[in-house]
C-alpha positions as CSV (number, residue, x, y, z in Angstrom):
1,X,165.2,-12.0,-45.1
2,X,163.9,-8.5,-46.3
3,X,167.5,-7.2,-46.6
4,X,168.6,-10.2,-48.7
5,X,165.5,-9.8,-50.9
6,X,166.2,-6.1,-51.3
7,X,169.9,-6.8,-52.2
8,X,168.8,-9.5,-54.7
9,X,166.5,-7.0,-56.5
10,X,169.4,-4.6,-57.0
11,X,172.0,-7.3,-57.9
12,X,169.8,-8.3,-60.9
13,X,170.2,-4.8,-62.3
14,X,173.9,-5.5,-63.0
15,X,172.5,-7.3,-66.1
16,X,169.6,-5.0,-66.7
17,X,170.5,-1.5,-65.6
18,X,167.3,0.0,-67.0
19,X,165.4,-1.7,-64.2
20,X,167.4,0.1,-61.5
21,X,164.8,2.9,-60.8
22,X,161.9,0.5,-60.2
23,X,164.2,-2.0,-58.3
24,X,165.3,0.8,-56.0
25,X,161.7,1.7,-55.1
26,X,160.8,-2.0,-54.5
27,X,164.0,-2.5,-52.4
28,X,163.2,0.6,-50.4
29,X,159.7,-0.5,-49.7
30,X,161.0,-3.8,-48.4
31,X,163.2,-2.0,-45.9
32,X,160.6,0.5,-44.8
33,X,161.7,3.6,-46.9
34,X,159.2,5.8,-48.7
35,X,161.9,7.1,-51.1
36,X,165.1,5.4,-52.3
37,X,166.8,7.0,-55.3
38,X,170.0,8.5,-56.8
39,X,170.3,12.3,-57.1
40,X,173.0,14.5,-58.6
41,X,174.9,16.7,-56.2
42,X,174.7,19.5,-58.7
43,X,171.5,21.1,-57.5
44,X,171.6,23.8,-60.2
45,X,171.2,21.1,-62.9
46,X,168.7,18.6,-61.4
47,X,169.2,14.9,-62.4
48,X,167.9,11.9,-60.5
49,X,167.3,8.2,-61.0
50,X,164.0,7.2,-59.4
51,X,160.8,5.3,-60.3
52,X,158.0,7.2,-62.0
53,X,156.0,7.2,-58.7
54,X,158.8,8.8,-56.8
55,X,160.0,11.2,-59.4
56,X,157.1,13.7,-58.9
57,X,157.9,14.0,-55.2
58,X,161.6,14.5,-55.8
59,X,160.9,17.0,-58.6
60,X,159.0,19.2,-56.2
61,X,162.2,19.8,-54.2
62,X,163.9,21.3,-57.3
63,X,160.9,23.1,-58.7
64,X,160.2,24.8,-55.4
65,X,163.8,26.0,-55.0
66,X,164.2,24.4,-51.6
67,X,167.9,23.9,-51.9
68,X,168.7,27.4,-50.7
69,X,167.4,26.8,-47.2
70,X,167.8,23.1,-46.9
71,X,169.8,21.8,-43.9
72,X,170.5,18.5,-45.7
73,X,172.0,20.1,-48.8
74,X,174.1,22.4,-46.6
75,X,175.5,19.6,-44.3
76,X,175.7,16.6,-46.6
77,X,177.8,18.4,-49.2
78,X,180.5,18.6,-46.6
79,X,180.3,14.9,-45.7
80,X,183.2,12.7,-46.9
81,X,182.6,10.6,-50.0
82,X,181.4,7.1,-49.2
83,X,180.5,7.8,-45.6
84,X,177.0,7.3,-44.3
85,X,175.2,10.6,-43.6
86,X,172.2,10.6,-41.2
87,X,170.5,13.9,-40.9
88,X,169.3,13.5,-37.3
89,X,173.0,13.3,-36.3
90,X,174.2,16.1,-38.5
91,X,171.5,18.7,-37.6
92,X,169.8,19.3,-34.3
93,X,166.2,18.3,-33.8
94,X,165.2,21.9,-33.2
95,X,166.7,23.2,-36.4
96,X,165.2,20.4,-38.5
97,X,161.7,20.5,-37.1
98,X,161.5,24.3,-37.2
99,X,162.7,24.7,-40.7
100,X,160.3,25.5,-43.6
101,X,161.6,22.7,-45.8
102,X,160.8,20.2,-43.1
103,X,157.3,21.4,-42.4
104,X,156.2,22.4,-45.9
105,X,157.9,19.7,-48.0
106,X,159.4,16.8,-46.1
107,X,156.6,16.0,-43.7
108,X,153.8,16.1,-46.4
109,X,155.9,13.9,-48.8
110,X,157.0,11.4,-46.1
111,X,160.6,12.6,-46.3
112,X,161.0,13.5,-42.6
113,X,163.9,11.2,-41.9
114,X,166.9,10.8,-44.2
115,X,170.0,8.8,-44.9
116,X,172.5,9.3,-47.7
117,X,175.9,8.4,-49.2
118,X,177.8,10.7,-51.5
119,X,179.8,9.0,-54.3
120,X,181.6,9.7,-57.5
121,X,180.3,8.6,-60.9
122,X,181.9,9.7,-64.1
123,X,183.9,12.4,-62.4
124,X,180.8,14.0,-60.8
125,X,179.3,13.7,-57.3
126,X,175.9,12.0,-56.7
127,X,173.9,11.0,-53.7
128,X,172.3,7.7,-53.0
129,X,169.5,8.6,-50.5
130,X,166.6,7.1,-48.6
131,X,163.9,8.8,-46.6
132,X,160.7,8.0,-44.8
133,X,157.8,9.5,-42.9
134,X,157.8,10.9,-39.5
135,X,155.8,8.0,-38.0
136,X,158.6,5.5,-38.9
137,X,161.2,7.3,-36.8
138,X,164.8,8.2,-37.6
139,X,167.0,6.0,-39.7
140,X,169.6,4.5,-37.3
141,X,171.0,1.2,-36.1
142,X,170.0,-1.8,-38.3
143,X,168.0,0.4,-40.6
144,X,171.1,2.6,-41.3
145,X,173.4,-0.4,-41.9
146,X,170.8,-2.0,-44.2
147,X,170.5,1.2,-46.2
148,X,174.2,1.3,-46.6
149,X,174.4,-2.2,-48.0
150,X,171.7,-1.7,-50.6
151,X,173.0,1.8,-51.4
152,X,176.4,0.5,-52.3
153,X,174.9,-2.1,-54.6
154,X,172.8,0.6,-56.4
155,X,175.9,2.8,-56.7
156,X,177.9,-0.1,-58.3
157,X,175.2,-0.6,-60.9
158,X,175.0,3.1,-61.7
159,X,178.8,3.5,-61.9
160,X,179.1,0.4,-64.2
161,X,176.5,1.8,-66.6
162,X,178.3,5.2,-66.7
163,X,181.5,3.5,-67.6
164,X,179.9,1.3,-70.3
165,X,178.3,4.4,-71.9
166,X,181.6,6.2,-72.0
167,X,183.3,3.1,-73.4
168,X,180.7,2.8,-76.1
169,X,181.2,6.4,-77.1
170,X,185.0,6.0,-77.1
171,X,184.7,3.0,-79.4
172,X,182.4,4.9,-81.8
173,X,184.8,7.8,-81.9
174,X,187.8,5.6,-82.5
175,X,186.1,4.0,-85.5
176,X,185.1,7.3,-86.9
177,X,188.6,8.7,-86.5
178,X,190.2,5.8,-88.4
179,X,187.6,6.2,-91.2
180,X,188.3,9.9,-91.5
181,X,184.8,10.9,-90.5
182,X,184.4,14.5,-89.0
183,X,182.6,13.8,-85.7
184,X,182.1,15.4,-82.3
185,X,180.9,13.9,-79.0
186,X,178.7,16.1,-76.8
187,X,178.4,15.1,-73.1
188,X,175.6,15.3,-70.6
189,X,176.6,18.9,-69.7
190,X,176.2,20.0,-73.3
191,X,180.0,20.4,-73.7
192,X,182.3,18.9,-76.3
193,X,184.1,15.9,-74.9
194,X,185.9,14.7,-78.0
195,X,186.6,15.7,-81.6
196,X,188.0,13.7,-84.5
197,X,190.9,15.1,-86.6
198,X,188.6,15.4,-89.6
199,X,186.2,17.6,-87.6
200,X,189.1,19.8,-86.5
201,X,189.9,20.4,-90.2
202,X,186.4,21.6,-90.8
203,X,186.5,24.0,-87.9
204,X,188.0,27.5,-88.4
205,X,188.0,31.0,-87.1
206,X,184.3,31.2,-87.5
207,X,183.1,27.8,-86.2
208,X,184.5,25.4,-83.7
209,X,184.8,24.8,-79.9
210,X,185.0,27.8,-77.6
211,X,184.7,27.6,-73.8
212,X,184.0,23.9,-74.1
213,X,180.9,24.2,-76.3
214,X,180.2,24.4,-80.1
215,X,180.3,28.0,-81.2
216,X,179.8,30.0,-84.4
217,X,180.7,33.6,-85.3
218,X,177.3,33.8,-87.1
219,X,174.6,34.7,-84.5
220,X,172.0,33.0,-86.7
221,X,173.7,29.7,-85.9
222,X,173.4,30.1,-82.2
223,X,169.8,28.7,-81.7
224,X,170.6,25.5,-83.5
225,X,173.9,24.8,-81.6
226,X,172.2,25.7,-78.3
227,X,169.4,23.2,-79.2
228,X,171.9,20.4,-79.5
229,X,173.5,21.3,-76.1
230,X,170.0,21.4,-74.5
231,X,169.2,18.0,-76.0
232,X,172.4,16.6,-74.5
233,X,171.7,18.1,-71.0
234,X,168.2,16.8,-71.0
235,X,169.2,13.2,-71.7
236,X,167.5,13.4,-75.1
237,X,164.1,14.4,-73.8
238,X,164.5,17.7,-75.8
239,X,165.9,16.0,-78.9
240,X,163.7,17.8,-81.4
241,X,166.1,18.6,-84.3
242,X,168.4,16.0,-85.6
243,X,170.2,18.3,-88.1
244,X,171.6,21.8,-87.8
245,X,173.0,23.9,-90.6
246,X,175.9,26.1,-89.5
247,X,176.7,28.9,-91.9
248,X,179.6,30.4,-90.1
249,X,181.0,33.7,-91.3
250,X,182.7,34.1,-94.6
251,X,182.3,30.5,-95.7
252,X,181.1,29.8,-99.2
253,X,179.2,26.7,-98.1
254,X,177.6,25.8,-94.8
255,X,178.4,22.8,-92.6
256,X,175.7,20.3,-92.0
257,X,175.6,18.8,-88.4
258,X,173.8,15.5,-88.1
259,X,173.1,14.4,-84.6
260,X,172.3,11.0,-83.1
261,X,171.9,9.9,-79.5
262,X,174.6,7.8,-77.8
263,X,172.3,5.1,-76.4
264,X,172.8,3.6,-73.0
265,X,170.7,1.2,-70.9
266,X,168.0,3.7,-69.9
267,X,169.9,5.6,-67.2
268,X,170.2,8.7,-69.3
269,X,170.6,11.0,-66.3
270,X,174.0,9.6,-65.5
271,X,177.2,11.5,-66.7
272,X,178.8,10.6,-70.0
273,X,178.4,11.0,-73.7
274,X,175.0,12.0,-75.0
275,X,175.1,13.0,-78.7
276,X,177.3,12.0,-81.6
277,X,177.5,14.8,-84.2
278,X,178.7,14.1,-87.7
279,X,179.8,17.1,-89.7
280,X,179.5,17.5,-93.4
281,X,181.2,20.4,-95.2
282,X,178.8,21.0,-98.0
283,X,181.4,22.8,-100.0
284,X,184.0,20.0,-99.8
285,X,184.6,17.9,-102.9
286,X,183.4,14.3,-102.4
287,X,186.2,12.0,-103.7
288,X,183.9,9.0,-103.6
289,X,181.4,10.7,-105.9
290,X,184.3,11.7,-108.3
291,X,185.4,8.1,-108.5
292,X,181.8,7.0,-109.3
293,X,181.5,9.6,-112.1
294,X,184.7,8.2,-113.6
295,X,183.6,4.6,-113.4
296,X,180.0,5.0,-114.5
297,X,180.3,7.7,-117.2
298,X,183.9,7.3,-118.3
299,X,184.7,10.8,-117.2
300,X,188.4,11.8,-116.8
301,X,189.6,12.8,-113.3
302,X,189.6,16.4,-114.4
303,X,186.1,16.2,-115.8
304,X,184.8,14.6,-112.5
305,X,186.4,17.5,-110.6
306,X,184.8,20.1,-112.8
307,X,181.4,18.3,-112.5
308,X,181.5,18.5,-108.7
309,X,182.5,22.2,-108.8
310,X,179.5,22.9,-111.1
311,X,177.2,21.3,-108.7
312,X,178.7,23.3,-105.9
313,X,177.6,26.5,-107.8
314,X,181.0,27.7,-109.0
315,X,181.1,29.7,-112.2
316,X,183.3,28.9,-115.2
317,X,185.8,31.6,-114.2
318,X,186.0,30.4,-110.6
319,X,186.6,26.8,-111.7
320,X,189.3,27.9,-114.1
321,X,191.0,29.8,-111.4
322,X,190.9,26.9,-108.9
323,X,192.2,24.5,-111.5
324,X,194.7,26.9,-113.0
325,X,193.5,26.5,-116.5
326,X,191.9,28.7,-119.2
327,X,188.1,29.3,-119.1
328,X,187.9,27.8,-122.6
329,X,189.3,24.6,-121.2
330,X,186.6,24.4,-118.6
331,X,183.9,25.1,-121.2
332,X,185.2,22.2,-123.3
333,X,185.3,19.9,-120.3
334,X,181.7,20.9,-119.5
335,X,180.6,19.9,-123.0
336,X,182.4,16.6,-122.7
337,X,180.7,15.9,-119.3
338,X,177.2,16.6,-120.7
339,X,177.9,14.4,-123.8
340,X,179.2,11.5,-121.8
341,X,176.5,11.7,-119.2
342,X,173.8,12.2,-121.9
343,X,172.3,15.3,-120.3
344,X,171.5,18.8,-121.5
345,X,171.0,20.9,-118.4
346,X,173.0,21.6,-115.2
347,X,169.9,20.6,-113.1
348,X,170.2,17.1,-114.4
349,X,173.8,17.0,-113.3
350,X,172.8,18.1,-109.9
351,X,170.2,15.3,-109.6
352,X,172.7,12.6,-110.6
353,X,175.3,13.7,-108.2
354,X,172.8,14.0,-105.4
355,X,171.7,10.4,-105.9
356,X,175.3,9.2,-106.1
357,X,176.0,10.9,-102.7
358,X,173.0,9.1,-101.2
């Protein structure tokens, strides 16, 4: 009866994955476990799915640096994927009970006896694990088989959520690519996992992807880009800045990077897409704004182009050079622009174009 009830709690999470941490705790309690959770096998980058009550105890393992001398970490990593691991079978009683991690961490936190299964999710290895206090004895026999059944259900829920998150991100990127939007996807490790063709055209020798991460030749850009990577790695908990200005090196205009989170069902520790970055080259001419200038103020195409260049800060000589016309021609076009738009100063032109872009 208890096993069936525990399985039912986890099965419901197929429809509401965000309930998985609390459902795992409740299912574990039904089966006599003090801890029941999912933990990343990458101990250098801690990530785990557990209820709020259990998170504090699990976090002590990582904060205390116990992984270096932990007999479980050493032996379970060598265990085959999908096979049940029981620590009392893998490590002798003497080695376990005489170790520091057992006496100083596991016993006080009711983690004396342990069972786990290593599995793949999103191309990375994770553990589904259960542990309980010394007074409840080792996990074996029916207890071990019951753990394996509920563990496999929890693993299915987590794997499905990871696939759904990645599918959602892929759909977003496909739509952005077809619309010509410069966009980048950053994954849970802070690395670039996808780039649209329009974003690649903005990149150059001074700004782009290097070593799997966003990089700029300008050292002043590094903190902002590092902040985005940190936000992705922390599952959004460090998501403080939503926009970053990348100046690069030798660019006339910077690139604005606007970030938004790729939302999942609450299991943000799982592998997959984390941030969607939309790039804006602040020096690029906005064709949509040019069209609006022509429609609203009856500007010619040439005049609309000159208006956007003025707003970009180009001088008359620079505009003339880019358009391959005489400077006198540009001055005449500027007079025509001001007359048609009924303005007298360049600042008024800037305000109008800014509103059109919005």
